[in-house]
C-alpha positions as a printed NumPy array, in Angstrom:
array([[  57.501, -212.177,  -28.959],
       [  57.386, -208.371,  -29.15 ],
       [  56.695, -206.691,  -25.852],
       [  57.134, -203.451,  -24.047],
       [  58.994, -203.529,  -20.747],
       [  59.365, -200.974,  -17.99 ],
       [  62.663, -199.307,  -17.122],
       [  65.104, -201.457,  -15.113],
       [  68.196, -200.797,  -13.037],
       [  71.095, -203.166,  -13.498],
       [  73.424, -203.552,  -10.509],
       [  76.626, -205.521,  -10.805],
       [  80.01 , -205.289,  -12.492],
       [  81.111, -204.69 ,  -16.072],
       [  83.82 , -206.474,  -18.012],
       [  85.278, -205.567,  -21.421],
       [  84.964, -208.174,  -24.165],
       [  88.724, -208.853,  -23.867],
       [  87.997, -210.598,  -20.513],
       [  86.07 , -213.346,  -22.25 ],
       [  87.848, -216.655,  -21.699],
       [  89.142, -219.019,  -24.411],
       [  85.739, -220.693,  -24.461],
       [  83.989, -217.383,  -25.3  ],
       [  82.478, -217.385,  -21.826],
       [  82.506, -214.984,  -18.918],
       [  82.191, -217.771,  -16.312],
       [  85.207, -216.619,  -14.323],
       [  83.923, -213.014,  -14.272],
       [  80.508, -214.22 ,  -13.12 ],
       [  82.131, -216.151,  -10.3  ],
       [  84.171, -213.119,   -9.209],
       [  80.898, -211.112,   -8.88 ],
       [  79.253, -213.942,   -6.937],
       [  82.195, -213.896,   -4.518],
       [  81.985, -210.142,   -4.018],
       [  80.704, -209.181,   -0.51 ],
       [  79.025, -205.974,   -1.756],
       [  77.1  , -207.942,   -4.415],
       [  75.975, -210.624,   -1.963],
       [  74.866, -207.949,    0.503],
       [  72.862, -206.185,   -2.199],
       [  71.213, -209.463,   -3.274],
       [  70.315, -210.302,    0.339],
       [  69.122, -206.763,    1.236],
       [  66.816, -206.685,   -1.829],
       [  65.594, -210.287,   -1.379],
       [  66.735, -211.282,   -4.895],
       [  67.498, -214.873,   -3.989],
       [  68.488, -216.846,   -7.045],
       [  67.754, -214.156,   -9.604],
       [  70.691, -213.099,  -11.762],
       [  71.165, -211.201,  -14.969],
       [  73.728, -210.409,  -17.602],
       [  73.681, -207.512,  -19.968],
       [  75.595, -207.082,  -23.185],
       [  76.047, -203.431,  -24.267],
       [  77.328, -203.263,  -27.823],
       [  79.568, -200.484,  -29.115],
       [  80.843, -199.786,  -32.606],
       [  83.774, -202.204,  -32.327],
       [  83.542, -203.863,  -28.921],
       [  81.044, -204.756,  -26.215],
       [  80.805, -204.623,  -22.445],
       [  79.523, -207.597,  -20.52 ],
       [  77.699, -206.941,  -17.262],
       [  76.855, -209.521,  -14.605],
       [  74.572, -208.907,  -11.661],
       [  70.862, -208.355,  -11.142],
       [  68.165, -206.303,  -12.912],
       [  65.512, -204.739,  -10.717],
       [  62.428, -202.658,  -11.516],
       [  63.181, -199.848,   -9.075],
       [  65.692, -197.045,   -9.099],
       [  68.38 , -197.448,   -6.441],
       [  71.252, -195.309,   -5.234],
       [  74.771, -196.135,   -6.246],
       [  75.969, -199.219,   -4.358],
       [  79.556, -198.98 ,   -3.047],
       [  81.774, -201.467,   -4.883],
       [  79.214, -202.093,   -7.687],
       [  78.181, -200.36 ,  -10.901],
       [  74.728, -199.223,  -11.925],
       [  73.26 , -199.083,  -15.44 ],
       [  69.811, -197.678,  -16.199],
       [  67.835, -199.509,  -18.864],
       [  64.981, -197.494,  -20.466],
       [  61.346, -198.376,  -20.864],
       [  61.448, -199.964,  -24.289],
       [  59.949, -202.024,  -27.041],
       [  61.72 , -205.354,  -27.04 ],
       [  61.814, -208.856,  -28.468],
       [  61.682, -211.438,  -25.683],
       [  61.965, -215.169,  -25.49 ],
       [  61.644, -217.377,  -22.409],
       [  63.062, -220.853,  -22.037],
       [  63.888, -223.31 ,  -19.295],
       [  67.42 , -223.049,  -18.008],
       [  69.831, -224.077,  -15.311],
       [  72.659, -222.386,  -13.43 ],
       [  75.113, -222.971,  -16.269],
       [  73.075, -220.795,  -18.692],
       [  75.386, -217.804,  -18.146],
       [  78.546, -219.819,  -18.497],
       [  77.769, -221.004,  -22.043],
       [  79.832, -219.489,  -24.891],
       [  78.438, -216.167,  -26.106],
       [  79.535, -216.931,  -29.653],
       [  76.973, -219.761,  -29.545],
       [  74.247, -218.145,  -27.437],
       [  73.982, -214.751,  -29.115],
       [  73.696, -215.908,  -32.759],
       [  71.104, -218.492,  -31.656],
       [  69.042, -215.736,  -30.   ],
       [  69.379, -213.477,  -33.071],
       [  68.172, -216.302,  -35.259],
       [  65.146, -216.767,  -32.97 ],
       [  64.38 , -213.094,  -33.355],
       [  64.415, -213.47 ,  -37.146],
       [  64.138, -210.155,  -39.035],
       [  64.286, -208.241,  -35.742],
       [  67.645, -209.872,  -34.957],
       [  68.946, -209.023,  -38.462],
       [  67.828, -205.409,  -38.063],
       [  69.387, -205.205,  -34.589],
       [  72.751, -206.384,  -35.935],
       [  72.819, -204.199,  -39.048],
       [  71.861, -201.008,  -37.202],
       [  74.165, -201.63 ,  -34.219],
       [  76.131, -198.355,  -34.633],
       [  73.006, -196.156,  -34.846],
       [  70.996, -198.142,  -32.299],
       [  70.149, -196.075,  -29.221],
       [  69.433, -199.324,  -27.29 ],
       [  72.205, -201.775,  -28.251],
       [  71.359, -204.085,  -25.357],
       [  70.713, -207.723,  -24.88 ],
       [  69.572, -208.559,  -21.345],
       [  69.296, -212.102,  -20.058],
       [  67.561, -212.731,  -16.728],
       [  67.863, -216.045,  -14.958],
       [  65.338, -217.119,  -12.319],
       [  66.918, -220.256,  -10.853],
       [  64.045, -220.877,   -8.45 ],
       [  61.731, -221.381,  -11.451],
       [  64.461, -222.554,  -13.864],
       [  63.514, -219.83 ,  -16.341],
       [  65.728, -217.732,  -18.631],
       [  64.25 , -214.585,  -20.185],
       [  66.251, -213.184,  -23.108],
       [  65.487, -209.619,  -24.156],
       [  66.7  , -207.698,  -27.174],
       [  66.046, -203.952,  -26.911],
       [  64.525, -202.603,  -30.15 ],
       [  63.717, -199.003,  -29.35 ],
       [  63.054, -196.667,  -26.484],
       [  59.343, -196.442,  -25.738],
       [  57.864, -193.019,  -26.481],
       [  55.243, -193.479,  -23.735],
       [  56.138, -192.155,  -20.328]])
């Protein structure tokens, strides 16, 4: 479904694609963030409970994988964590039911499946990756409601 979403702030840690394990997963990286005291303090201080997110930022030859939380407000830099600002944008989104293992599944299975679900939009996203000003796929997991929202950024919204 095509949507427009507001700007978000992603707080967490980033990992180069070379840190993906032999199963094409970032499960170990996710766990290292979960064990980080600064991350747990941020989650608790902002009452984020069981909400988590991952973000894939594509580059011309590689990608960065982020794990943490996405929130609708701007926050100051958090010591020990990284911050990434996502713009207000037109997006393709899909929601599905999910469990805690959703972020530990192999990306080489999950991403092509999502691109296929997006159809022509997914094809366009892949072919224009180098020129794309928003080469982002955001996945937000709400464990309390067992819901996974997958978002492919299509273009920055011109409306302020």
